[in-house]
GUFI-497959 format. One record per residue: residue number from 0; residue in three letters; x, y, z of N, C-alpha, C in turn. Coordinates in steps of 0.05 Angstrom, whole numbers, plus 5000, padded with zeros to 4 digits. Layout:
<sites>
{site NUM ALA {X Y Z} {X Y Z} {X Y Z}}
...
</sites>
This chain:
<sites>
{site 0 UNK {7081 8547 2607} {7100 8534 2587} {7085 8521 2566}}
{site 1 UNK {7065 8505 2568} {7052 8491 2548} {7039 8509 2531}}
{site 2 UNK {7026 8529 2541} {7013 8551 2523} {7030 8565 2505}}
{site 3 UNK {7055 8573 2520} {7075 8584 2500} {7087 8565 2480}}
{site 4 UNK {7089 8540 2486} {7102 8521 2471} {7085 8514 2444}}
{site 5 UNK {7058 8516 2447} {7039 8508 2424} {7028 8535 2412}}
{site 6 UNK {7030 8558 2427} {7019 8584 2414} {6990 8584 2414}}
{site 7 UNK {6975 8564 2419} {6947 8564 2415} {6936 8540 2432}}
{site 8 UNK {6909 8539 2436} {6896 8514 2447} {6883 8522 2475}}
{site 9 UNK {6870 8504 2484} {6855 8504 2510} {6877 8501 2535}}
{site 10 UNK {6881 8526 2546} {6904 8526 2567} {6899 8506 2587}}
{site 11 UNK {6873 8502 2601} {6867 8483 2618} {6877 8455 2613}}
{site 12 UNK {6866 8448 2588} {6874 8420 2580} {6906 8416 2575}}
{site 13 UNK {6916 8437 2564} {6949 8434 2562} {6961 8432 2589}}
{site 14 UNK {6953 8449 2609} {6964 8447 2632} {6961 8419 2646}}
{site 15 UNK {6936 8409 2641} {6930 8380 2652} {6947 8360 2642}}
{site 16 UNK {6949 8363 2615} {6968 8343 2600} {6997 8343 2608}}
{site 17 UNK {7005 8368 2611} {7034 8372 2620} {7039 8366 2651}}
{site 18 UNK {7018 8365 2666} {7023 8358 2695} {7024 8327 2695}}
{site 19 UNK {7008 8312 2679} {7010 8285 2677} {7035 8276 2668}}
{site 20 UNK {7045 8289 2643} {7070 8282 2632} {7096 8286 2650}}
{site 21 UNK {7095 8308 2663} {7117 8316 2681} {7117 8297 2705}}
{site 22 UNK {7095 8289 2712} {7096 8270 2740} {7099 8242 2730}}
{site 23 UNK {7095 8235 2705} {7098 8209 2693} {7122 8203 2678}}
{site 24 UNK {7122 8203 2651} {7144 8192 2635} {7168 8214 2637}}
{site 25 UNK {7161 8239 2640} {7182 8260 2641} {7196 8260 2668}}
{site 26 UNK {7190 8242 2687} {7201 8245 2713} {7221 8220 2720}}
{site 27 UNK {7234 8215 2700} {7253 8189 2701} {7277 8196 2719}}
{site 28 UNK {7281 8221 2723} {7309 8225 2740} {7302 8233 2769}}
{site 29 UNK {7277 8227 2778} {7272 8231 2805} {7285 8212 2823}}
{site 30 UNK {7289 8217 2848} {7308 8201 2865} {7298 8170 2864}}
{site 31 UNK {7272 8167 2862} {7265 8138 2865} {7266 8123 2838}}
{site 32 UNK {7267 8140 2815} {7268 8125 2790} {7298 8126 2780}}
{site 33 UNK {7312 8147 2779} {7341 8148 2771} {7346 8131 2746}}
{site 34 UNK {7329 8136 2725} {7336 8120 2700} {7351 8139 2681}}
{site 35 UNK {7362 8126 2663} {7377 8140 2643} {7369 8128 2617}}
{site 36 UNK {7365 8146 2596} {7357 8137 2571} {7326 8129 2569}}
{site 37 UNK {7317 8122 2547} {7288 8118 2541} {7277 8092 2549}}
{site 38 UNK {7253 8092 2554} {7240 8064 2560} {7240 8048 2537}}
{site 39 UNK {7243 8022 2539} {7245 8003 2516} {7216 7996 2508}}
{site 40 UNK {7213 7985 2486} {7187 7973 2476} {7195 7948 2457}}
{site 41 UNK {7177 7931 2461} {7177 7903 2448} {7176 7910 2416}}
{site 42 UNK {7166 7932 2408} {7160 7939 2381} {7191 7941 2367}}
{site 43 UNK {7209 7949 2383} {7235 7955 2368} {7255 7933 2379}}
{site 44 UNK {7246 7914 2396} {7265 7895 2405} {7271 7872 2383}}
{site 45 UNK {7294 7858 2385} {7300 7839 2370} {7280 7817 2375}}
{site 46 UNK {7270 7803 2352} {7250 7782 2359} {7261 7759 2373}}
{site 47 UNK {7243 7751 2394} {7251 7726 2410} {7226 7718 2425}}
{site 48 UNK {7228 7694 2435} {7204 7684 2453} {7204 7694 2482}}
{site 49 UNK {7229 7699 2492} {7231 7711 2518} {7247 7737 2520}}
{site 50 UNK {7233 7759 2513} {7246 7786 2514} {7244 7795 2544}}
{site 51 UNK {7266 7801 2556} {7262 7812 2584} {7279 7838 2584}}
{site 52 UNK {7296 7845 2563} {7310 7869 2564} {7310 7876 2534}}
{site 53 UNK {7310 7906 2530} {7311 7918 2504} {7336 7938 2506}}
{site 54 UNK {7356 7932 2488} {7379 7948 2488} {7397 7942 2514}}
{site 55 UNK {7410 7962 2523} {7427 7960 2545} {7413 7964 2571}}
{site 56 UNK {7393 7981 2573} {7383 7990 2598} {7353 7986 2603}}
{site 57 UNK {7340 7981 2583} {7311 7980 2587} {7300 7949 2593}}
{site 58 UNK {7284 7947 2617} {7271 7921 2623} {7244 7925 2619}}
{site 59 UNK {7227 7907 2610} {7200 7908 2603} {7181 7912 2628}}
{site 60 UNK {7187 7905 2651} {7172 7909 2675} {7177 7936 2690}}
{site 61 UNK {7195 7953 2680} {7205 7974 2695} {7191 7998 2689}}
{site 62 UNK {7166 7999 2683} {7150 8021 2680} {7148 8038 2706}}
{site 63 UNK {7158 8063 2709} {7158 8075 2736} {7131 8094 2735}}
{site 64 UNK {7114 8094 2719} {7091 8111 2721} {7065 8098 2712}}
{site 65 UNK {7042 8108 2717} {7017 8094 2709} {7012 8098 2681}}
{site 66 UNK {7010 8077 2664} {7008 8082 2635} {6980 8092 2627}}
{site 67 UNK {6960 8092 2644} {6937 8105 2640} {6940 8136 2642}}
{site 68 UNK {6958 8144 2656} {6961 8174 2658} {6969 8184 2629}}
{site 69 UNK {6986 8169 2617} {6998 8177 2590} {6974 8178 2568}}
{site 70 UNK {6954 8158 2572} {6930 8158 2553} {6915 8181 2558}}
{site 71 UNK {6910 8189 2584} {6895 8212 2590} {6908 8237 2579}}
{site 72 UNK {6935 8239 2584} {6950 8263 2574} {6947 8266 2544}}
{site 73 UNK {6950 8243 2529} {6944 8243 2500} {6917 8251 2493}}
{site 74 UNK {6898 8244 2506} {6870 8253 2501} {6868 8285 2505}}
{site 75 UNK {6880 8295 2526} {6881 8321 2530} {6896 8337 2508}}
{site 76 UNK {6919 8330 2498} {6933 8340 2475} {6917 8339 2451}}
{site 77 UNK {6905 8317 2445} {6889 8315 2421} {6861 8332 2420}}
{site 78 UNK {6857 8339 2446} {6829 8356 2450} {6833 8384 2455}}
{site 79 UNK {6860 8395 2453} {6864 8422 2462} {6856 8443 2440}}
{site 80 UNK {6853 8433 2412} {6848 8454 2391} {6875 8470 2385}}
{site 81 UNK {6899 8458 2389} {6922 8477 2381} {6926 8473 2352}}
{site 82 UNK {6941 8490 2342} {6947 8491 2316} {6965 8467 2304}}
{site 83 UNK {6952 8449 2291} {6965 8425 2285} {6989 8426 2264}}
{site 84 UNK {6990 8451 2254} {7016 8455 2239} {7037 8463 2255}}
{site 85 UNK {7034 8468 2281} {7056 8476 2300} {7075 8452 2305}}
{site 86 UNK {7100 8455 2296} {7118 8430 2300} {7123 8421 2326}}
{site 87 UNK {7122 8436 2347} {7124 8428 2375} {7098 8415 2383}}
{site 88 UNK {7074 8422 2376} {7048 8404 2382} {7049 8380 2368}}
{site 89 UNK {7057 8380 2343} {7058 8350 2326} {7078 8335 2338}}
{site 90 UNK {7104 8344 2347} {7122 8329 2360} {7114 8315 2386}}
{site 91 UNK {7101 8333 2403} {7094 8323 2431} {7069 8303 2427}}
{site 92 UNK {7051 8309 2411} {7030 8291 2407} {7037 8266 2397}}
{site 93 UNK {7053 8266 2379} {7062 8239 2361} {7079 8225 2381}}
{site 94 UNK {7098 8236 2396} {7116 8225 2417} {7098 8214 2438}}
{site 95 UNK {7078 8225 2448} {7063 8216 2468} {7047 8190 2459}}
{site 96 UNK {7036 8193 2437} {7019 8170 2424} {7040 8146 2420}}
{site 97 UNK {7062 8151 2409} {7081 8129 2406} {7086 8114 2435}}
{site 98 UNK {7091 8130 2454} {7099 8119 2480} {7073 8103 2491}}
{site 99 UNK {7049 8113 2488} {7022 8099 2496} {7022 8074 2482}}
{site 100 UNK {7025 8073 2455} {7024 8047 2441} {7047 8028 2451}}
{site 101 UNK {7072 8038 2454} {7092 8021 2464} {7086 8009 2490}}
{site 102 UNK {7076 8023 2510} {7067 8012 2536} {7045 7992 2531}}
{site 103 UNK {7026 7995 2517} {7004 7973 2511} {7017 7950 2497}}
{site 104 UNK {7037 7953 2481} {7051 7930 2466} {7067 7913 2489}}
{site 105 UNK {7081 7929 2503} {7096 7914 2528} {7079 7901 2546}}
{site 106 UNK {7053 7913 2551} {7035 7896 2573} {7025 7876 2557}}
{site 107 UNK {7018 7877 2533} {7005 7851 2520} {7028 7832 2515}}
{site 108 UNK {7051 7838 2508} {7074 7818 2508} {7079 7802 2536}}
{site 109 UNK {7078 7818 2556} {7085 7806 2582} {7061 7784 2588}}
{site 110 UNK {7036 7791 2580} {7015 7771 2582} {7013 7746 2567}}
{site 111 UNK {7032 7746 2548} {7032 7722 2528} {7045 7700 2541}}
</sites>
């Protein structure tokens, strides 16, 4: 799937990245997670001293996957040598990076 999606790049790294993504953030509908909608981020939350919920569904402490897996997956995506002009590669890489930054922002906020 990943090789066809990007049309180029290191197939082993692509497969590794997608295994991490499918077991992590793309696994929100597994029986133990059963989440609907996107994970929230303090980056887009209404400013407040005590942010506990973002929007209607997202709670800051409800990360259901290891955030380090997302960072590793991002590293694989950045290192595959795929054609950067390919829209699907750009979308997936930027989206993964955005979620990694959001995870770090949430973790930092909770420590404040």
